[in-house]
C-alpha positions in Angstrom: 27.2 38.6 18.4 28.5 37.9 14.9 26.6 35.4 12.8 29.6 33.1 12.5 29.9 32.9 16.2 26.2 32.2 16.5 26.5 29.2 14.2 29.4 27.9 16.2 27.4 28.1 19.5 24.4 26.4 17.9 26.5 23.4 16.7 29.0 23.1 19.6 27.4 24.3 22.8 24.7 21.7 23.5 25.4 19.8 26.7 22.9 17.3 27.9 22.8 18.9 31.3 21.6 22.1 29.8 18.9 20.2 27.9 17.7 18.7 31.1 17.8 22.1 32.8 15.5 23.6 30.2 13.0 20.8 30.7 12.9 21.4 34.4 13.0 25.2 34.5 11.5 26.4 31.2 8.4 24.3 30.5 6.5 27.4 29.3 9.3 28.3 27.0 9.2 24.9 25.4 5.6 25.3 24.5 6.2 28.7 23.1 9.2 27.8 21.0 7.1 25.3 19.1 5.6 28.3 17.3 9.0 29.5 16.1 10.6 28.7 12.8 13.5 26.5 13.8 15.7 27.3 10.8 19.2 28.6 11.7 18.6 31.9 10.0 15.7 32.7 12.4 17.7 31.4 15.4 20.5 33.7 14.4 18.3 36.7 14.5 16.8 35.8 17.9 20.2 35.1 19.4 21.8 38.3 18.1 19.0 40.3 19.9 18.9 38.1 23.1 20.4 38.6 26.5 22.4 36.0 28.3 19.4 34.4 30.0 17.5 34.0 26.7 20.6 32.8 24.9 21.0 30.0 27.5 17.4 28.8 26.7 17.8 28.9 23.0 20.9 26.8 23.1 19.2 24.3 25.3 16.3 24.1 22.9 18.6 23.4 20.0 20.2 20.7 22.2 16.9 19.0 22.7 16.0 19.2 19.0 19.4 17.7 18.1 18.9 14.8 20.6 15.4 14.1 19.3 16.5 14.0 15.7 19.4 11.7 16.6 17.0 9.2 18.3 14.3 9.2 15.6 15.0 10.9 12.3 11.9 11.9 10.4 13.4 14.1 7.7 13.2 12.2 4.3 14.0 15.0 1.9 17.6 14.1 1.9 17.0 10.4 1.0 17.7 9.3 -2.6 14.9 7.3 -4.2 15.7 3.9 -5.4 15.7 3.6 -9.2 14.1 0.2 -9.5 14.3 -0.9 -13.1 11.2 -1.6 -15.2 11.3 -5.2 -16.3 12.4 -6.1 -19.8 10.6 -8.8 -21.8 13.5 -11.2 -21.3 13.4 -10.7 -17.5 9.7 -11.2 -17.4 9.8 -14.4 -19.4 12.6 -15.8 -17.1 10.3 -15.5 -14.1 8.2 -18.4 -12.9 4.6 -18.0 -11.6 5.9 -19.2 -8.2 8.6 -16.5 -8.2 6.0 -13.8 -9.0 3.7 -15.0 -6.2 6.7 -14.9 -3.8 7.4 -11.3 -4.9 3.8 -10.3 -4.0 4.0 -12.0 -0.6 7.3 -10.2 0.1 5.8 -6.9 -1.1 2.8 -7.3 1.2 5.1 -8.0 4.1 6.9 -4.7 3.5 3.5 -2.9 3.2 2.4 -4.3 6.6 5.8 -3.4 8.2 5.7 0.1 6.7 8.9 -0.3 4.8 7.7 0.3 1.2 10.3 0.9 -1.5 11.1 4.5 -2.2 10.8 4.7 -6.0 11.9 7.2 -8.6 8.6 7.4 -10.4 9.8 9.9 -13.0 12.5 7.5 -14.1 10.0 4.6 -14.2 7.5 6.5 -16.3 10.1 7.2 -18.9 11.3 3.6 -19.0 7.8 2.1 -19.0 6.9 4.3 -22.0 8.8 2.0 -24.3 6.7 -1.0 -23.4 5.2 -3.0 -20.6 6.0 -6.5 -19.3 4.2 -6.8 -15.9 4.6 -9.8 -13.7 0.9 -10.3 -12.7 -2.7 -9.1 -13.0 -4.7 -8.5 -9.9 -8.5 -8.4 -9.8 -9.6 -6.3 -6.9 -12.7 -4.4 -5.6 -13.0 -0.7 -6.3 -12.9 0.0 -2.5 -10.7 3.1 -2.0 -9.2 1.6 1.2 -7.4 -1.1 -0.8 -4.5 0.6 -2.7 -3.5 -2.4 -4.8 0.0 -1.3 -6.0 0.9 -0.2 -2.5 -0.5 -3.3 -0.8 2.1 -5.4 -2.8 4.9 -2.7 -2.9 4.7 -2.6 -6.7 5.8 0.3 -9.0 5.0 1.5 -12.5 4.9 -1.3 -15.0 4.9 -4.0 -12.4 1.4 -5.3 -12.4 -1.9 -5.0 -14.2 -4.9 -4.1 -12.0 -8.5 -4.8 -12.9 -11.2 -3.5 -10.5 -15.0 -3.6 -10.0 -17.3 -3.5 -7.0 -17.1 -7.0 -5.6 -14.1 -8.3 -7.7 -16.3 -10.6 -9.8 -15.5 -12.0 -13.2 -17.3 -11.0 -16.4 -16.4 -10.9 -20.1 -14.7 -7.5 -19.8 -12.5 -8.7 -16.9 -11.7 -11.9 -18.7 -10.7 -10.0 -21.9 -8.3 -7.9 -19.8 -6.8 -11.0 -18.2 -6.3 -12.7 -21.5 -4.5 -9.7 -22.8 -2.4 -9.4 -19.6 -1.3 -13.1 -19.6 -1.5 -14.3 -23.2 -0.3 -11.2 -25.0 1.7 -9.3 -22.4 3.1 -12.3 -20.6 2.0 -11.9 -17.0 2.6 -15.1 -15.0 0.0 -14.8 -12.2 -3.6 -13.9 -11.7 -4.6 -12.9 -8.2 -8.3 -12.5 -7.3 -8.3 -10.4 -4.1 -11.4 -9.7 -2.0 -11.4 -7.7 1.2 -13.1 -7.5 4.6 -16.1 -5.3 5.1 -16.9 -5.3 1.3 -19.9 -3.1 0.6 -20.7 -5.0 -2.6 -20.8 -8.3 -0.8 -23.0 -6.8 1.9 -25.3 -5.4 -0.8 -25.5 -8.8 -2.5 -26.3 -10.4 0.8 -29.1 -8.0 1.5 -30.3 -8.1 -2.1 -30.1 -4.3 -2.5 -32.1 -2.7 -5.4 -30.6 0.5 -6.8 -30.2 1.4 -10.4 -27.4 -0.4 -12.2 -26.2 -1.7 -8.9 -29.0 -4.2 -8.9 -27.7 -6.0 -12.0 -24.1 -5.7 -10.9 -24.8 -7.4 -7.5 -26.3 -10.4 -9.4 -22.7 -11.4 -10.1 -22.2 -12.0 -6.4 -25.6 -13.5 -5.5 -24.5 -17.1 -6.4 -21.8 -16.9 -3.7 -24.4 -15.7 -1.2 -26.6 -18.7 -2.1 -23.8 -21.2 -1.7 -22.9 -20.0 1.8 -26.6 -19.8 2.8 -27.0 -23.4 1.7 -24.2 -24.5 4.0 -24.8 -22.3 7.1 -28.3 -20.9 6.7 -29.4 -17.4 5.7 -27.6 -14.4 7.0 -27.5 -10.6 6.7 -24.9 -8.0 6.3 -24.9 -7.4 10.0 -23.5 -10.9 10.6 -19.8 -10.4 10.3 -19.0 -14.2 10.1 -21.5 -14.7 7.3 -20.1 -11.7 5.4 -16.6 -13.1 5.7 -17.7 -16.5 4.4 -19.4 -15.0 1.4 -16.4 -12.8 0.7 -14.1 -15.8 0.5 -16.7 -17.8 -1.5 -16.9 -15.0 -4.0 -13.2 -15.1 -4.6 -13.4 -18.9 -5.0 -16.2 -18.5 -7.5 -14.3 -15.9 -9.4 -11.4 -18.2 -9.8 -13.7 -21.0 -10.9 -15.3 -18.7 -13.5 -11.9 -17.8 -14.9 -11.1 -21.4 -15.6 -14.6 -22.2 -16.8 -15.1 -19.2 -19.1 -11.6 -18.7 -20.5 -10.0 -21.6 -22.4 -7.1 -19.3 -23.1 -6.2 -18.8 -19.5 -7.0 -22.4 -18.5 -4.5 -23.6 -21.2 -1.8 -21.3 -19.9 -2.3 -22.7 -16.4 -2.2 -26.3 -17.6 1.1 -25.5 -19.4 2.6 -24.2 -16.1 2.9 -20.7 -17.6 0.3 -19.2 -15.3 -0.9 -19.6 -11.7 -4.3 -18.4 -10.4 -4.7 -17.8 -6.7 -7.0 -16.0 -4.4 -6.5 -13.7 -1.4 -8.4 -11.7 1.2 -7.2 -8.2 2.3 -7.4 -7.5 6.0 -8.7 -4.0 6.5 -7.1 -3.6 10.0 -3.6 -4.9 9.3 -3.1 -4.6 5.5 -2.1 -8.2 5.4 -3.3 -10.4 2.5 -4.3 -14.0 3.3 -3.4 -16.0 0.1 -5.1 -19.3 -0.7 -4.8 -21.6 -3.7 -8.0 -23.0 -5.3 -6.2 -25.3 -7.8 
């Protein structure tokens, strides 16, 4: 059979009845065909060498594949990435802290729904090379299960991200925040903890290990505050861990205001908002809360 004729058969001879027929009468063939390369060029070679019986099966297989792809397309190579613009300084300055918070909320909803923006990162890299005017800075834990930019559906040049084990505040973090907000113009600080945090659990159990010992001292005051209210707990107590996680975020926000007159002044002027959040490890949803 000529190749041209083969292509016509593949694209035009796919009745539903034949597709049902192959499910009923050729179950072994369906399993076997999964090992074939389904590209047309391979199909053409098989059809050209096949007898009438085999040809009927191959056409039915293509019919099934066509129906499946029509119901639930999974091929993304043909999609064009969205070329989301990197913010200019004027656009950044026009944003209010409330608008930035709303953008993060919306981005997290898209993350949870699995509808993240398809970005042209190459184009964004080139545009961001000229300067950066991010909307916010997020302080997060180093936990590899919390991909901060993805969690809020943000691209290159959109947000600053500061991370340490336990998302606590120290002089280095504050310096970065002051640069982000006072110098670069970010409008929002988000301190984001997360469920099942190893640093929080280590602080609860008062773990001793090299430099980790000194680092966990930054979280110990949060442990003490919760223990004073509900009694002592361990890392095996999920409710206790959750309370300490949230208290640790609250304490970080309080320390930002207490230890950085620069950021406190921006907040009092209405040019900056400071909020907290907890990332749900099971759903990807961020629970925001305001500690103003």
